N, C-alpha and C positions, 0 to 999 in steps of 0.2 A: 222252685227257683229260690224262694226266700230262704229255705233251709240251707242251701249251699252257700248263700251269702252270709248267713248268720247261724253257723253250726253250734248247737247247744242242746244238751240233754238235761234231764231233771237233776242229775247229780251235779253237773257243771253249773246249772242255774243256782242250786243251793250253795255250792262252794263259793260262788261270786259274792254271796252275802258276807261270808267271813273274811274274804280278801279285800273287798272294797266297799264293802257294803254296796176318767177325767170327767155328770152334773156340773154346772158352771160354778165359778168362784162366787163366794158371798160378796156382793158389792158393799163396801163400807157405807154407812148411812149418814143421814143428816145430823148435825150437831144439836143436842138438846141440853140446856143448862150447862153449857161450857164443856161438855164431853160428848164424844161420838156415841150415838145411840143406834142400836140395831134391833129390829123386830123380826123374829123368826116365827113362822106359822107352820105347825105340823098339821097337814090336811091331806085329803084325798085329791089326787091329781092324775095326770096322764103324761106319758112320755112317748116320743116317736122313736122307739127302739129299733123296729124292723122297717127297713127302707121299703117304701111302697106299700106297707101293710097298715092295718088299723093301729091307732094309738093304744098303748098299753096302760091299764090302770096301775098306779103305784101310790104309795104314801110318801108325800114329798115334804121337804123342808124349805118352804118358800120364803122369799125376802123381797122387799121393795127394790127398786133399781136405781135410786139416786146415788151419787158418788161422793166419796170423801176419803182422802188418803189417811190411813192409819200409820202411826209411827211409834217406834219403841219409846217407852217412858210415859205414855198416856194411859188413860183408863177408858175401857169400852163398856158401855151399859147395854146388856143383852136382855131382851124380853122374849120368852118362849110362850107362844099361845098354842094350846093343844085342841085342835078341832077334829082329832081322830076319835073313833069309838072305843079306843083302848088307852090305858095309861102309857106314857112315854117318858123318856129321860134323855137329855142332851149329853152326848159323850164326846170327849175331846182327845185329839192327838196333838201334843206339842205345848199345852198350857202347863207350866210348872208352878208349883208353890201357891195354889189357890184352893185350900181345903174346902171352902164353902161351895165350890163349884163341882166337887167330886160326885159323880153319879153313884147312887146307892149308898155310899159311905156317908154322904152328907145330904145330897139331894134325893129325896124320895121321889118315886115316879109321879109325874104330873097327871092328875085325873082328867078325863075328858071334860072339855069346857073350861078348864082352869088355865091360869097363867102364872108365870113367875119371872122375876127380874133379878139379875145379878150384875154386880160391878166387877169387871175383869181387869186387873192391872196388866198392862202390856209390858212386862219386864224384858222380854226378848223379841228381837226382830226375827222374822222367818216365815216359813210356809207351814200353816197349821191346817188341820182338818177336823170337822165335827160331823156327827151323824146321829140318827135315832136307832142305831142297829143293836145297841146293847140288849134291848128287849125284843129284837126283831125276829129271832128264830121261830119258824113255824107260824108266823102271822099270816093274815089273809093276803097281804101284798108286801113286796119288798120295798125298801126305801133307798134312795141314793144318798151319797155323801155331799158335803159342801167344803170348799176351801176358803180359808181366811188368810189374807196376806197382811203381815205387819212389816212395814218398811224400816230400813235402817235410818237412824238419826243423821248419819254421815252420808255424803254423796257416794254413789256407786256408779262406776263408769260402764253403763250399758245403754244402748239405744232403745231397746224394747224389752218388755217383761211379759212373758206369756205363761199362762197356767195350763197344764195338761192333766185334768182329772180323768183317770182311766178307770172304767167300771165294767163289770160283767153282769149278765142277766141270763136267766134260764126261762125260755118261752115255751108254753104249751102250743099245740096246733091251733087252738082258738085265739092265740095272741096274748093271752093272759100270762103273767109272770109268777114264778114260784119263789117264795122266800127261802133263805138259807135255813139249814137245820133240818131239812126234810129231804127225802129221796127225790132227786131230779129226773127220774126215769121218764122217758117219752117227752123230753124237752130238748130244745135246741139252744146251745150257748151262743150268745152274741156279746159284742163289746161296743161300748160307746166312749167317745172322747169329748169331754165337755158337753155331754148330752147328745152328741151327734155320732153317726156311724163312721164318719171319716172327716178329716180336716185338712185344708190347704192353707199354708202360711206363706204369704208373699214376703220376700226379703230383698234387700238391695246389696250390691257388692260391698264388702268390707263393713257391713253392719254387724254390730255385736248384739246377740240376743241372750237374755237370761230365760231359760226354760225351766219351769218348776213342774217336775213330774211327780204325780201323786198316785200311788196304787190304791184306788178305791174299790178293788175287787172284794168280793165277800169272803173268799178263802184262799185264793191262789197267790203264790210267789210268782213274780214276772220279771222279765228283763226287757229293757228298751235300748234299741240300737239306732243311732243316727248315721246314715250312710254318708261317706265322703267328707266328713268333718272331724276335726279334732275336738273332742268333748272334754272340757275341763270341769271336774266336779268341784263345787264351791261350798255346798252345804248339804247336810244329811239330817233328816228329821228336825228341820228348822234351826239347826245349829251350824255355824261356820266350821269348816274343816280346813286343814292345810291343803291348798289346791293341789290336785293331781289329775293326770290325764287318764281317762277311763280306758281300760284295755279294750282294744278293738272297737272303740266308740260305743261300748255297751255299759249300762248300769243295771244293777239288780235291786229289786224292791220287794220286801215282804209286804203283806197286806197292811195298809195304813202308813207305810213308809213314804217319806217325801225326800226327793233328791233335786237340788238346784244345780244346774250346769250352765256354763257359758260356752257359746259357740260363736265363731266369727265366720260370716258368709263369704268364703273365698272362692266358691265354685263360679264358673263362668256364667255370664248373663244368659238367661234362657234355659239354664239347666235345672233339673229337678232331683232332689235327694229324698229318699224314702225314710220315714221313721217306722221301724219295725218293732212289733211286740212279739215276745217269745214267752209261752206259758209252760215251758218244759217239755212240750210235745211237738210244737211246730211254730214257725215264725210266719207272721203275716203283716203286711203294711197297714198302718192305721192313720198315717198322716203324711204330708209331703211338704218339704221346704222348696219353694219355687223362686228362683233368683230372677228378678225382673230385669228388663232392658233399660230401666231408668239409670241416670248417672249414678256412679258410686257415691256412697255416703262420705267417703274420704279416700285419699289417694292410695293409702296402704292400710293394712289391718292394724288395729291397736296392739300395743305391746301386751305380753301376758299379764293377766289381771292379778293384783295382789290378793291376799286373803281378805274376806269380808270382815267388817268390824266385829270384834269380839262381843259376845253377849255377857261376858263376865264370869263364865264358868271357870273353875280352878284349873291352872296349868298342870298341877301335880296332885296325885292322890297317894297318901301314905298308907300303904297296905299292911304294914307290920302289925298294927294294933286294931285292925278292922274287925267289925262285927261280921261273923260268917254264918251263913245259913244255906242249907240244901233244899232245893225245890224240885219235885218230880213233876214232869209234864207228861200227859198221856198215860194210858193204861188205867186199869180199875183202881180207884182211890176215893176216899171219903172226904178229903180236905177241900177239893174243888167242887163248886156247885154251879148250877145254871143261874143266870142273873135273877130270874123271878124268885129263886129260893135263897137269895143272899140275905143274911141276917147280921145286923150290926153287933149282935151279941156273940158271934162266932169268934173263936180264938184266932188272933192274927197269925199270919205266916211267919212273921218275925217282928221284933221290936228293936228300935235303936234310939239312942239319945241324939237330940239335935246337934249337928256338927260332927258326928262320927262318920267314918267311912264304912260302907257296907259292901261286902263281897258275897255275891250269890252264885252258887253252883247250880246250873239249870240242866237237868238230865231228862232227856226225852225217851220215855219207855214205849211210846206209840210206834206203830209200824210205818208211819209216814211222817214227813216233816211237820213240826208244830211251831206255831208263832206265839211269841211271848211279848206282851206289851205292859210296860211299867208306867203307872200314872204318877204325876207329881214331881218327878225328877228325871233327868237324863243320865245315862250311864256310859261308861267306857267298856268296850269289849277287850278282855284281857288276853294276853298271849298264853300259849299253852303252859308255859312254865311259871305263870303267875308273876313274871318279873318285868312286865311292861304292858302296854295297851296299844290298840290301834289309834291312829291320829285323828279320830273323829268321835263325836258324841251320838248316841242313839237313844230312842225311846221304845224301839221295836226290834225284835231279833227273831229270825227263824232258826230253829235247831233241828238238825237232821236226826232221823231215827237212830237210837242207840248212842247218840253223841251227848257229851257233856260240854257246855260252854260256861265260862265264868265271866261275870260282869262286876263292875265296881262303880259306886256312886257316892257322892257326899250327901248325907241326909240333912240337907240344909233347912228344909221346911217342916215344921211341926204340923201334925195332923194325921187323919186317917186317909190312907191312899189305896186305891184299887189296883189289883193285878189281874190281867186278862190272859187267857191262853185259848188257842183253838187249833185243831189239826187242819191241814190243808186239803180238806175234802168238803164239798158243798153240804153234805148231810151231817157233818160233824157239829156237835153242840159247842157254843161259846161258853167258857167256864170262867169263874172269877174267884178270887180270894182278896184279902186286904192285908196291909201292913201298917204299923204304927211308928211314927216319929214323935218322940216325947220331949 
């Protein structure tokens, strides 16, 4: 039934990325010395992944539960404590321009029993994600991701703000979970939303919701469809976009991608709308919007929302004098290495002077789709003729097999920055290189 409502195959799923592009959120912490302070503890934990089954051992990224609103323009002090029996490193999606926080390129893996503290300037509002997965391939246990929300300095007209961190797991018959980077044979795939197997979201008539969808899958590209509602895309990968209506109410997310949408609950009281997940093979419901019989929030829906406040990224990119480089993704090659084999002495993938525009041609030689993640900067996806770009910023892109995509960014921040790539297969290794802005 779900597939008839939400028809989509793997090719259409990938095409959606070029055309349009849920562990719980990290709760902001108590203020220390005039700035927000967040303590993250990497430790052994458990998760209720299989409904009615035993809890599954995992390596978690825990945090206290006190609350504080984070806003653009502040500074967040983050302390990571490693209680795991192996080295680990904190990896970010969405933090631009902080070379001291770069995993491997600046931050060496944290030894068991050690801790480190970093000050993170919150330059941009948006939906961010962090995890311990950079060194996670083949480890004894998998680890979930965490979301971090940085609010806009200006008011945004929404009644509710909900995070959907969507993650996948591979469970053995005994209930233990397999880490990515190894063959998942004899395992059962399961999905969680904010650490739960399903979720009900009560809403009231004419209430406006901001839904922050995060693809926390280990390898898969996914699509999310909200039935019976007009879905207005407002931000991608933590950066505001020119608002647009999602085709058929569906948005496509590469692994690590974050998409913020606005919906207005205009369905009749007592009605239920499913939120469907499509992984390229089948669609299945993962959550429900349930319209209550309480009085409407307002007499009529709000007018269409304007664009979210800008984070200050440039409106134009001058491509004529850009630094250009070709990067090959997938296939046998010596330039990409697994994270444990990363060396700061390796030759960078490319160099650029601070302030220059960089154009990268990403060619996927693998037989399956491959995901590219750029650290330190957001980029534009260029049109095929190199004469314009899509009206949104990204930090992550899926490239189909045999395809070349071109991206462009302003190399604003000096430093050493990581590049990640991984094929969309559970057993595929995560690979890294680095680039230099000087």
